[in-house]
N, C-alpha and C positions, 0 to 999 in steps of 0.2 A: 504493500500500500504506500509506504513511504517512498519507494522507488518510483512509483507511478506519479505521485505528487511532485517529486523532484524533477522528473522529466517534463511535466506540464509547466513547471515554473521556469525551466531552462528554455522552453520553446520560444517564448517572446523575445528573450535575450538573443537567441540564435538568429531569429528572424530580423531583429534590429541590426545585428552585425552584417548580415547578408545585404540588407537594404543600404546600409552605410557604404559597404564595399562597392555596390552597384552605382551609388551616387558619386563616389570618388572616381570610379572608372570613367563615368560620363564626364566629369569635370576635367580629368586628365586628357580625355579625347578632345574636349572643347579647347583646352589650352594648346594641344598639339595643332589643331586646325587653325587656331588664331595665330600661332607662331609661324605657320606655313604661309599665311597671307599678309602678315604684319608688315614686312619690308616694302610691300607695294602701297601701304597706307601711311607709314610713318618712316622717319629718318632711321636707317639701319644702325648708325653709330649710337644714337640715343637708345634704341631698343637693346643693343648689346650691353650698354651701361646698366640698364634696368635689369637685364638677365644676370649679369655678374653680381650685382648687389642683392638680387633676389636669392641667388644661390648662397651668398654670404649670410644673409638673414636666416635662411632655412637651416644652414649649418649651426648658426648660433642658437636658433630655436630648439634644435636637437639637444643642446646642452642645458639651456635655461627652461624651456617649456616642458621637456620630458625627463631631464635629469635633475631639475631643480637646482642647478648650479649657476649662479650669476657671475659671469666673468666680465671684468672691466678692461681686459687686455687682448681681446680677439683681433685687434688690428695687427698684433705681432705676427700672427700666422698669415694673414692676408698680405702684409707687407713683405715678410720674409720670402714667401713664395714668389711674389712679384719681382723682387730683386734677383733671386736666383734664376728665375725664368728669363728675365731680361739679360742678365749677365751671360748666361750660357748660350742664349740665342745670338747675342751680338758679338761677344768675345770668342767664344768657343766655336761658334758657327753651327751649332746643332740644329736639326729641324724642329719646327714648332711643337710637334707632338712630344718629342723627347724633352724639350725645354719645359713644357707644361708638366710633364711627369716628374722631372727633377725638382721643379718648384713645389709641386704637391708633396713629394717625398720629404723635402726639407721641412715643410710645415708639419708633417706627421711626426718627424723626429723631434722637432722643437716642442710640439704638443705633448709628446710622451714624456720628455724631460721636465717641462714646466708643470704638466699635470701631476707627475709623481711628487712634486714639491707642494703644489697647491692643495691637493685633496687631503693633506694632513690636517687642514683646518676647515671650519665650516662658517657659513653665514658671511658677515661683513669681513671677517678675517680672510676668508677664501678670496673674496672680491678684491681686497687690498693687495693680497699677494700677487694675483694675476695682473693688477695694474702696475705694481712695482716691477715685475718681470718684463712687462711690455715696455715700460720706460727704459729698461736696460737695452732692449732691442732697438728702441728709437735712437738712443745715444750711440750705440754701436753702428747703426746705419748712417748716422751723421758723420762719424769719424773714420769708418772703414774705407780703405783706399779704392775698393772696387765698386762702391755704391755711388760715387760721384758727389758725395756730400749734399749740399743744398740744391745742386743742379740735377741730381738724380741720374738715372741712366736713360738717355734719350736716343731717338732714332733706332729703336729696336726693330730689326727686320721681321716681317711677318712670315716670310719664307714660303715653302711649298709643303703642304700636308702630305706625309708619306711619299714625298718626292713627286707627287702627281698633281695635287690640287693647289693652284696659285691663290694664296690668301690676300693678295694685294687688293682684290675687289672687296668692297665693304659688304656687298650682298652675299658673296660666297662665304666670307668669314662669318657673317651673321648666322647662316645655317649651321656652321660648325659650332658656334657658341650656343645656339639653340639646342643642338644635340647634346652638348656637354651639360647644359642646364637641365634638360629633361632627364638625362641619365643620373645626374646627381640628386635631383629631387625624388626620382623613383627609388633610388638607393636609400635615401632617408626614409621614405614611406615604408619600404620593406623593413628597415630597422625598427621603426616605431611599432609595426604590427607583428613583429617576431616575438618569440618567447623572451628574448633579451630585452626588447622594448617594454614588455609587460613587467618585467622585474624592475626596470628603470622607473616606471610609473609607481610601483610599490615603494621603492626607495624614496622617491620624491614625496609621496604622500605620508609615509610613516617609516622612517629609516630604522628606528628601534625594533619595530615589528618584523621588518625584513631581516634584520640581524638575528632575531629570535627564531626565524624560520630556517636559518642556516646559510643565508646568502652572504658572500664576501663582498660587502657593499663597496668598499674602497676599490676593489678590483673592477667592479662594474663602472664606478665613477671614472676610473682611469681610462677604461676602454672608450666610454662615451666622450670623454674629454679629447682623447686622441682622434677619434672619428670626426668630431666637430672641427678640430684644428685642421685635419686633413682636407675636409671639404671646404673650409674657409680658404685654405691654401690653393685648392683647385680654382676657386673663384678669383683669387689674387693673381695666379699665374695666367689665367685666361684674360684677365683685365690688362695685364702687361702686354700681351700680344695685340689686343684690340687697340689700345691707345699708343702702342709702341713707346711706352714710358713706364718707369718705376721711380717713384719719388717719395719724399719723406711724408707726404700726405697719407700714404698708405699705412704707415706705421705710427702715425700720430695718435694721441689719446682721443682726439675728437672723432676719429674713425670708429673707435670702440664705442663711443657714445652714440654715434649715428646708428650703428647696427642694433643697439639696445632700443633706440627710438623706433626704428623700423619694425622690430618684433612686437613691441608693445602697441604701436598704432594699429598694426595689422591684426594682431591677436596671438598672444603667447599661448603655447600649448595646442595650437591648431595646425592642421597640415598646410592650409593655403593662406593663412594670415600673414606670415612673413613676406610672401610674394606680393600681396596687396600693399603691405606697409612699405616695402622697398619701392614699389611703383609710385606710391603717393609721394614719398620723400624725394626720390630722384626727379620726378616730374616737377615738383615744386621748386627744387634747386635749379632745374633747367629753365623753366619758364619765368621764374622770378629773379633770375640772375642779375637783371638790370637794377634791382633794388640794393645790390651790394650786401653790406653787413646786416641789413634788415631781414634778410632771409633767415638768419639764425633766430632773430626775435620771433618771426612768424612760426618757425618750427617749434619754439618754446611754447607759444600760445596754443598751437595745435596739440602739443603733448599734454598741456594742462587740461584742455577741453576733453581730450580722450580719457584722461585719468578721472576727471570729474563725472563725465556723462557716459562714456563707453569703456568701462573698466575692463571688459573682456576683449577690447579692440574691435575693429570694424567687422572682421569675419566672425569673431566670438559672439558679438551681438546678433549678427545675422543667423548664426547657428542656433542661438537661443530662441530666436523668433521662429525659425523653421523647425525647431526641435529635432535637428539632424546634426551629427558631428561633422564639422568641416575642418 
């Protein structure tokens, strides 16, 4: 009897899971279709910037939204990968796919090292450690001979992908960036909905209980920290190829603040929220650039409004209204 009642109780939950998966599948198909036609409607370089930052925000959301770890130093991984990618492509002359992989790998190693130090603390102490480590990366980038100092690494060659596809065309490069973006986001989606992702949510919601169940929480934290840093590095390396530039802006603390803003505006702990947040912030920066420093003030106002009125973020509020996880 108890078994029958348990099965009846589990049926609605299973049905909701299937419906959510179908909805997410439809949204991903819609995103793919939009990305296919977008360069015919909007400026490809602008779209590539949005996609790079959307991937960066999704990587950060994996750590904050699902791991419950607030990092104030994620610019370190974006910037490190950007510098390594730019340097190897320009000085070593490696093809773009190898340069991107080397940049991503460097961010993974840095994330592993920094994560092993940071996860020893929790809360604000964890956040301050990540900020301090990121500032070390910033000053290293300022002083290191291969980074170009305040000038950065300029005129990075786009090259030919796999020796076949010429990336000098913005439209061609856009489709490569869109493919990287979709692959990265789908990888994050798979992580979230895997058994590993379920354990992460349990640690986020109640770490002492997860420990009592026998989970090595620090190991899970380190893995998600490294994965988040790796994906942030993928975004940074791709960005270096797109703009043919790696600069101190990529490793500055304000970049870490921007990705926090993108995640919170879009919706922390949602699949599609960081994409929306990145699109909103990058669009605002692009079309309000003529206002100069006032763009930062407007960003602050939007952030305050979101915190006061839309605490779950844009997508979070939409998901609440639709009663569907987004």
